[in-house]
C-alpha positions in Angstrom: 177.4 95.9 27.8 180.6 94.9 26.2 182.1 94.1 22.8 183.7 90.7 22.9 186.0 88.8 20.6 188.1 85.6 20.6 190.4 83.8 18.3 191.6 80.3 18.5 194.2 78.7 16.3 196.8 76.0 16.1 200.3 77.1 17.2 201.7 77.1 13.7 199.2 79.8 12.6 199.3 82.1 15.7 196.6 84.5 14.7 197.0 87.6 16.8 194.4 89.1 19.1 191.9 91.4 17.5 193.5 94.7 16.5 193.4 97.6 14.0 190.0 98.5 12.7 188.4 95.5 14.3 189.7 96.6 17.8 188.4 100.1 16.9 184.9 98.8 16.2 185.0 96.8 19.4 186.1 99.8 21.5 183.2 101.9 20.2 180.9 99.4 21.8 182.6 99.8 25.2 184.5 103.1 25.7 185.2 102.6 29.4 187.9 99.8 29.1 189.6 97.5 26.7 191.7 94.5 27.4 193.0 91.3 25.9 194.2 88.0 27.5 196.2 85.4 25.7 196.8 81.8 26.8 198.2 78.6 25.3 196.2 75.5 25.9 198.2 72.7 27.5 196.8 69.9 25.3 197.9 70.6 21.8 199.2 74.2 22.1 196.2 76.0 20.6 196.6 79.8 21.2 193.5 81.5 22.5 193.1 85.3 22.5 190.1 86.9 24.2 189.4 90.6 24.0 186.6 92.8 25.5 185.6 96.4 25.7 183.5 97.6 28.5 180.4 99.9 28.7 180.0 100.3 32.4 176.3 100.0 33.3 176.0 97.8 36.4 177.8 97.7 39.8 179.3 100.4 41.9 182.6 100.2 40.0 183.6 99.0 36.5 184.7 95.3 36.2 187.4 95.1 33.6 187.0 92.4 31.0 188.0 89.8 30.0 188.1 88.2 33.4 191.0 85.9 34.2 189.9 83.1 36.5 191.9 81.4 39.2 191.7 78.1 37.3 193.4 79.6 34.3 190.2 80.1 32.4 188.8 83.3 30.8 185.3 84.8 30.7 184.1 87.5 28.3 180.5 88.5 29.0 178.4 90.9 26.8 175.0 91.0 28.4 172.6 91.9 31.2 171.4 89.4 33.8 168.1 90.5 35.3 167.1 87.4 37.3 169.0 84.4 38.6 172.4 83.7 40.3 171.3 85.6 43.3 170.1 88.6 41.3 166.4 89.4 41.5 164.3 91.5 39.0 162.4 92.8 42.0 165.5 94.1 43.8 165.4 97.9 43.9 169.2 98.2 43.9 169.7 95.8 41.0 171.8 98.5 39.2 174.4 98.3 42.0 174.9 94.6 41.5 177.6 93.5 39.0 176.1 90.6 37.0 179.6 90.0 35.6 181.0 89.2 39.0 178.0 87.0 39.8 178.4 85.1 36.5 182.2 84.7 36.9 181.7 83.1 40.3 179.0 80.8 39.0 181.2 79.6 36.1 184.1 78.9 38.4 181.8 76.8 40.7 180.3 74.9 37.8 183.8 74.2 36.4 185.1 72.9 39.8 182.1 70.6 40.2 182.1 69.1 36.7 183.7 65.7 36.1 184.3 66.2 32.3 184.3 68.7 29.5 180.8 67.5 28.4 179.5 67.8 32.0 180.9 71.3 32.3 179.3 72.5 29.0 175.9 71.0 30.0 176.1 72.5 33.4 176.9 75.8 31.9 173.9 75.5 29.6 171.7 74.7 32.5 173.0 77.7 34.5 172.4 80.1 31.6 169.0 78.8 30.8 167.9 79.2 34.4 168.4 83.0 34.2 166.6 85.9 32.5 169.4 87.5 30.6 170.2 89.1 27.2 173.7 88.0 26.4 176.5 86.7 24.2 179.5 85.2 26.0 182.8 83.4 25.5 184.3 81.0 28.2 187.6 79.3 28.0 188.1 76.4 30.5 191.8 75.6 31.0 190.9 72.6 33.2 188.9 70.9 30.4 190.6 72.5 27.4 187.3 73.8 25.9 186.2 77.0 24.4 182.5 77.8 24.9 180.5 80.5 23.2 176.8 81.2 23.0 174.0 83.8 22.5 170.8 83.8 24.6 167.9 81.7 23.3 166.4 84.7 21.5 169.7 86.0 20.0 169.4 89.4 21.6 173.1 90.1 21.4 175.4 90.0 18.3 178.0 87.3 17.9 179.6 86.6 14.5 181.9 83.7 13.6 184.6 83.2 10.9 186.1 79.7 10.3 188.9 78.4 8.2 192.3 76.7 8.2 191.9 75.2 11.6 191.1 78.5 13.2 188.0 80.3 14.6 187.4 84.0 15.1 184.2 85.2 16.9 183.3 88.8 17.7 180.4 91.1 18.5 181.4 93.1 15.4 182.0 92.3 11.8 185.6 91.6 11.2 186.9 94.0 8.5 189.1 91.5 6.7 186.4 88.9 6.4 184.1 89.0 3.4 180.4 88.7 4.1 180.2 85.1 2.7 182.8 84.1 5.2 180.9 85.4 8.2 178.0 83.7 9.9 175.9 84.8 12.9 176.4 82.3 15.7 173.1 80.4 16.0 171.1 81.1 19.2 170.1 77.4 19.4 172.3 76.4 22.4 175.8 76.4 23.8 178.5 75.9 21.3 181.8 74.4 22.3 185.1 73.2 20.9 187.1 70.4 22.7 190.7 71.4 22.1 191.8 68.0 23.3 190.1 66.3 20.3 190.9 69.1 17.8 194.5 68.2 17.0 193.9 68.1 13.2 193.5 70.9 10.8 189.9 71.7 11.6 188.3 72.6 15.0 185.4 70.3 15.9 182.4 72.2 17.1 179.5 70.6 19.1 176.3 72.2 20.3 174.4 71.5 23.5 170.9 72.7 22.6 168.7 74.7 25.0 166.3 72.4 26.8 163.4 74.8 26.9 163.0 76.4 23.5 160.9 79.6 23.3 159.4 79.0 19.9 156.3 76.9 20.4 153.0 78.9 20.6 149.6 77.7 21.7 147.9 76.7 18.4 144.6 75.9 20.0 141.5 77.4 18.3 139.2 76.6 21.2 139.3 80.1 22.7 138.2 83.0 20.6 136.3 86.2 21.0 132.7 86.4 19.9 132.3 87.7 16.3 132.3 91.5 16.5 129.1 93.5 16.1 131.1 96.6 15.4 134.5 95.6 13.9 135.6 99.2 13.7 135.5 99.6 17.5 137.7 98.1 20.2 135.3 96.5 22.7 135.6 97.3 26.5 137.9 94.8 28.2 135.3 94.4 31.1 132.7 93.0 28.6 135.0 90.2 27.3 135.4 86.7 28.7 137.3 86.1 31.9 140.1 84.3 29.9 140.7 87.5 28.0 140.7 89.8 31.1 143.1 87.4 32.8 145.4 87.3 29.8 145.5 91.1 29.7 146.2 91.4 33.4 148.9 88.7 33.3 150.6 90.3 30.3 150.6 93.7 32.0 152.2 92.2 35.1 154.8 90.3 33.2 155.7 93.3 31.0 155.9 95.5 34.0 158.4 93.2 35.7 160.4 93.0 32.5 160.5 96.8 32.1 161.2 97.3 35.8 164.4 95.2 35.7 165.6 96.9 32.6 165.1 100.5 33.8 166.6 99.8 37.3 169.6 97.8 36.0 171.2 101.1 35.0 173.8 103.6 36.1 172.9 105.5 39.3 169.5 107.4 39.1 170.3 111.1 38.9 169.6 113.3 41.9 166.5 115.6 42.1 168.6 118.6 40.9 170.3 116.8 38.0 167.9 117.9 35.2 170.1 116.9 32.3 170.4 113.2 33.1 168.0 110.6 32.0 169.0 107.0 33.0 167.1 105.4 30.1 165.8 106.4 26.7 163.1 104.7 24.6 163.3 104.2 20.8 160.1 106.0 20.1 157.9 106.1 17.0 154.7 106.9 18.9 153.3 103.5 18.1 151.5 101.3 20.6 154.5 99.0 21.5 157.0 101.8 22.5 154.1 103.7 24.2 153.4 100.8 26.5 157.1 100.5 27.3 157.2 104.3 28.1 154.1 104.0 30.4 155.6 101.1 32.3 159.0 102.8 32.6 157.2 105.8 34.1 155.8 103.5 36.8 159.2 102.3 37.9 161.4 105.4 37.9 161.3 108.2 40.6 159.1 111.1 39.7 161.9 113.6 39.3 163.7 111.5 36.7 163.2 112.6 33.0 162.5 109.9 30.4 163.9 110.5 26.9 161.8 109.5 23.9 164.1 109.3 20.9 162.6 109.8 17.4 164.4 109.8 14.1 163.4 111.3 10.7 165.2 111.4 7.4 165.4 113.9 4.6 164.2 111.7 1.8 164.9 113.2 -1.7 162.7 110.6 -3.4 159.7 111.4 -1.2 160.3 115.1 -1.5 160.5 115.0 -5.2 157.1 113.4 -5.4 155.5 116.3 -3.6 153.2 118.2 -6.0 153.4 122.0 -6.4 155.7 124.6 -4.9 154.5 124.4 -1.3 157.3 124.4 1.2 157.5 121.1 3.0 159.2 120.2 6.3 161.4 117.3 5.2 161.4 115.9 8.7 157.7 115.9 9.4 157.5 112.2 8.5 154.8 109.8 9.7 156.7 108.7 12.8 157.4 112.3 13.8 153.7 113.1 13.7 152.8 110.1 15.9 155.6 110.7 18.3 154.5 114.3 18.9 150.9 113.2 19.3 152.0 110.4 21.8 154.1 112.9 23.7 151.0 114.9 24.3 149.0 111.9 25.4 151.8 110.8 27.8 151.9 114.3 29.3 148.2 114.2 29.8 147.9 110.8 31.4 151.2 111.0 33.4 151.6 114.8 34.1 154.1 114.4 36.9 156.8 113.0 34.6 159.2 115.2 32.6 158.9 113.6 29.2 161.6 114.7 26.7 161.0 114.0 23.0 164.5 114.1 21.5 164.2 114.6 17.7 167.0 113.5 15.4 166.8 115.0 11.9 169.1 113.3 9.4 170.0 115.3 6.3 170.5 113.2 3.2 174.1 114.5 3.0 174.9 112.8 6.3 173.5 109.5 5.0 176.0 109.7 2.1 178.8 110.5 4.5 178.1 107.6 6.9 176.5 105.0 4.6 179.7 102.9 4.2 180.2 102.7 8.0 176.6 101.6 8.6 177.0 98.9 5.9 180.1 97.6 7.7 178.3 97.7 11.0 175.3 95.7 9.9 177.3 93.1 7.9 177.0 90.3 7.0 173.4 91.4 6.3 173.2 93.6 3.3 169.7 93.8 2.0 168.1 97.2 1.3 165.6 96.5 4.1 168.4 95.7 6.6 170.2 98.8 5.5 167.2 101.1 6.0 166.5 99.8 9.5 170.1 99.8 10.6 170.5 103.3 9.3 167.5 104.5 11.3 168.8 102.9 14.5 172.4 104.1 13.9 171.4 107.7 13.5 168.8 107.6 16.2 171.4 107.0 18.9 174.3 108.8 17.3 176.1 111.6 19.2 175.1 115.2 18.6 178.2 115.9 16.4 176.7 113.5 13.8 173.1 115.0 13.9 171.8 117.5 16.5 169.6 116.4 19.3 166.6 118.6 19.2 164.3 118.5 22.3 160.6 118.9 21.4 159.2 119.4 24.9 157.8 122.3 27.0 160.3 123.9 29.4 160.8 122.2 32.7 159.6 124.2 35.7 161.1 123.9 39.2 158.4 122.4 41.5 159.1 124.8 44.3 159.8 128.1 42.6 157.8 127.6 39.3 160.7 129.1 37.4 162.0 127.6 34.2 165.0 125.2 34.7 167.8 125.7 32.3 168.7 122.2 31.2 172.0 121.3 29.7 172.0 120.0 26.1 170.9 116.3 26.4 172.8 113.3 25.3 171.5 109.9 24.3 171.2 107.7 27.4 173.5 104.7 27.5 170.5 102.4 28.1 167.7 102.2 25.5 164.4 100.3 25.5 162.7 98.9 22.4 159.2 97.6 21.8 160.5 95.0 19.3 159.0 91.6 19.6 155.3 92.6 20.1 154.4 92.3 16.5 155.8 88.8 16.0 154.1 87.4 19.1 150.8 89.2 19.0 149.9 89.1 15.3 150.8 92.6 14.5 152.1 92.2 10.9 150.1 92.5 7.8 151.1 89.0 6.8 149.3 87.7 9.8 146.0 89.2 8.8 146.9 88.3 5.2 147.1 84.6 6.0 143.6 84.6 7.5 142.1 86.7 4.7 143.6 84.6 1.9 141.9 81.4 3.2 138.6 83.2 3.7 138.8 84.7 0.2 139.4 81.2 -1.3 136.4 79.9 0.6 134.1 82.6 -0.6 134.8 81.5 -4.2 133.9 77.9 -3.3 130.3 77.9 -2.2 130.4 74.2 -1.2 132.8 75.0 1.7 131.2 75.1 5.1 131.7 78.5 6.8 132.9 77.0 10.0 135.4 74.8 8.2 136.7 77.8 6.3 137.0 79.9 9.4 138.9 77.1 11.3 141.3 76.8 8.3 141.8 80.6 8.3 142.6 80.7 12.0 145.0 77.8 11.5 146.8 79.7 8.7 147.0 82.8 11.0 148.4 80.6 13.8 150.9 79.1 11.5 152.2 82.5 10.4 152.5 83.7 13.9 154.3 80.5 14.9 156.7 81.0 12.0 157.5 84.6 13.1 158.0 83.6 16.7 160.3 80.7 15.7 162.6 82.9 13.7 162.9 85.9 16.1 166.4 84.7 17.0 167.6 84.4 13.4 166.2 87.6 11.9 167.5 91.0 13.0 168.4 91.3 16.7 172.1 90.9 16.0 171.9 93.6 13.3 170.2 96.0 15.7 172.7 95.3 18.5 175.6 96.1 16.1 174.0 99.3 14.8 173.2 100.7 18.3 176.3 99.3 20.0 178.5 101.2 17.5 177.8 104.3 19.5 178.4 102.8 22.9 174.7 102.4 23.6 172.8 99.2 24.7 169.3 98.3 23.7 167.0 96.1 25.9 163.8 94.3 24.9 161.0 94.0 27.4 158.7 92.2 25.0 161.4 89.6 24.5 161.9 88.9 28.2 161.7 85.1 28.3 158.9 85.2 30.9 156.9 87.5 28.7 157.6 85.2 25.7 156.5 82.1 27.6 153.4 83.8 28.8 152.4 84.9 25.3 153.3 81.5 23.9 150.7 80.0 26.3 147.9 82.4 25.3 145.6 81.0 22.5 146.0 82.7 19.2 142.4 83.9 19.2 143.0 85.9 22.4 146.1 87.7 21.1 144.8 88.9 17.8 141.6 88.8 15.8 141.5 89.7 12.1 137.7 90.0 12.1 138.2 93.5 13.5 139.7 96.2 11.3 143.4 97.1 11.2 144.4 99.0 14.3 141.9 97.0 16.4 142.1 93.3 15.7 145.9 93.1 15.2 147.5 92.8 18.7 144.0 93.1 20.2 145.2 91.9 23.6 147.8 94.6 23.8 145.4 97.2 22.6 142.9 96.3 25.3 145.7 96.4 27.9 146.9 99.8 26.6 143.5 101.5 26.7 141.8 99.9 29.7 144.7 99.2 32.0 147.2 101.9 31.2 144.8 104.7 30.0 146.4 105.4 26.7 143.3 105.4 24.5 144.9 107.1 21.4 148.0 104.9 21.5 145.8 101.8 21.6 144.4 102.7 18.1 147.7 103.2 16.3 148.2 101.0 13.3 151.4 99.1 12.6 154.0 101.0 10.5 157.4 99.7 9.7 160.3 101.8 11.1 162.0 102.4 7.7 158.7 103.8 6.3 157.7 105.8 9.3 161.1 107.4 9.6 161.5 107.5 5.8 164.9 105.9 5.8 163.9 103.5 3.0 164.2 104.3 -0.7 166.0 107.5 -0.2 167.3 108.1 -3.7 165.2 109.4 -6.6 164.4 106.5 -8.8 164.6 103.9 -6.0 160.9 103.6 -5.6 160.7 100.2 -7.3 163.5 98.6 -5.3 162.4 95.8 -2.9 163.6 95.0 0.6 165.5 91.9 -0.4 167.7 93.6 -3.0 171.4 94.0 -2.2 172.0 97.5 -0.6 175.6 97.4 -1.8 174.5 97.8 -5.4 171.0 99.5 -5.1 171.4 103.2 -4.8 
């Protein structure tokens, strides 16, 4: 991972490369190297500054960025390439391959083979879209006098832009001097480019080459559904369901497994059998079904001696504590997500006993929230709602270093396999690579609003006796499909940039198996009635396909029954202050206390 930034301006303005607090924020994302390259374009004298900080995660040696190419161009790459350009998701040594080097060579080749600036940008779009990668990047082509920048089609990496006075600044981080109304998240709708040869006036002219294969169209067909449930409280056995459902579950498991495999193996070197302190990956862990599936699949692809860290965060919440009746002593950190995380740890240890699972608990005192609130608000900007703040806060503290909040292992002692004596482990740190279950709810009908769309239509039909039941049910399913379609279509615009900025502020990288483009395309092809079914109760019908997979193909029966709970409520990072109970998620966190 890297933090990347670029400025482009006419010669009379000469905006300097990123520096000061902005450079400090960028360096926090990549503590292993920081560099800047400056060039003057030969057409109209525009000055281009490109900076990058490096978090070394791939390849046998760090590759300093930004990269200066033989043609005079520059590449700054913030991302992970898991498949394409000669890299295979099935390659056991994928972690030893530098995707930065592979991409730099491919960009050079595309540039040399293109006949014009437009050809180059389109070829670059085709090259990027043919890969499986989570990324944001900046490319300057000296040959064609163009600056290109983009985020992957799902927006899994942050990239912000500030325009004005004939200049452009783009960066992974929020620029301190820019007010929120000046800053916009670069849309993940395609490859953006500026032709400096045609930008001789006051304003830079931006064009966009859209992605050819958008990831936002789901299968709206209502032809395939489960039979109405006899026992809507009970998840049916997968083996008793139609072949189409069994095939969809098997295909989803295989696709998710490939996605997790690439993300856990594209990491720093796996520790030796005697290195008990090191875990190559961690999982953001609430104990819910999504992160439990990710944990089970990570187990399948890592050597048996390697520990897997499950990272769980809980907040001291003065408002919630003040509401407790009586004088009974209460553990302020025994929040809903802490309880489910401990229960899920026990289940993982039972089902996969050969793995050393480490539940790392992060307890956040309210006093620490007060100390770090301003920094978190800066990190998540330009977003500023109370909901954004409560989620960014949970992620920021979850991966923070131990000098911010302690890392408290909640796990039995590790025993040496040969001597059966207890191994003294060093104090753990948060792994550089983290996995998240984000994306499952949007695609598999996991939100309350999905069920609500169905229930609202059925409720209206019940008050209109003339409506045919079959007509009402078709309309309800269509409303559900429309809501899932809406959530899938806005994955790239909602919160992934915020999450990347919050986690990256500690030099950590988050990866999203459920948002692997192959997983997304598979789920988009599955009929809505196979992915979820609101005729079953909560905790059964929502994400029913994933629940069937979790229980019957992975053996995690308890995890399969966990109901959806939002991070900010499970960790109690929302509505911290006494008197804030009536605030809503869309309120401005800069004024709501």
